[in-house]
N, C-alpha and C positions, 0 to 999 in steps of 0.2 A: 504494500500500500504506500509506504513512504517513498520507496524507490520509484514508483509510477508517478507520484506527485512531483518528485524532484525532476524527473525526465520531462514532465509536462511544463514545469516552470522554466527549465532550460530551453525547451522548444519555443515557448512564448517569448522569452527574452531574445532569442536568435531571430525570430520573426520581426519583432519590433526594431531591432538593429537593422535588418535588411530593408524594412520599409523606410526607415529614416535615411538610409544611404541612397535608396532609389529616388527619393524625393529631392535630395540635394543635387543629383546628377541632372535632373530635369528643370532646374531653376536657371533663368537667365542670370548672367553675371556670377556664376558659381566658379569653382575651381581656381581660387586665388585672385579673383577679380574684386572681391570684397562685398559683393551683393549689389543690389540696385540702388542707384543714387537718385535718378529722376527719369522721366519720360521725355524724350526729345523727338518730335516729328514722327511719333508712332514707334520709335525704337527705344530700347532700354539703354540708358547711360549708366555705366558701371562706376563704382566708387573709385576705381583706378584711372578714370577718365576715358576709357575706351567705350566703344559702342558694341553691344552684344551682337553676336552672330545668330541669335535666336530668330526663328521664323515667326515666333509669336509677336503680336502687336500689342502695344500698351496704349492706354488712354489716360488723359490727365485727370 
């Protein structure tokens, strides 16, 4: 019983980590760009000053 509960908790923890990682990969201005700073002409302006290559469009 305790062994099954421990395995279930480990599985839930791994799932939560995987979901958090997947979300980070699909965010404009991720991977070292510092996140979104602003929206400029429908494109994401990143904290590092670059424009995101994302195909998603932003609105003000």
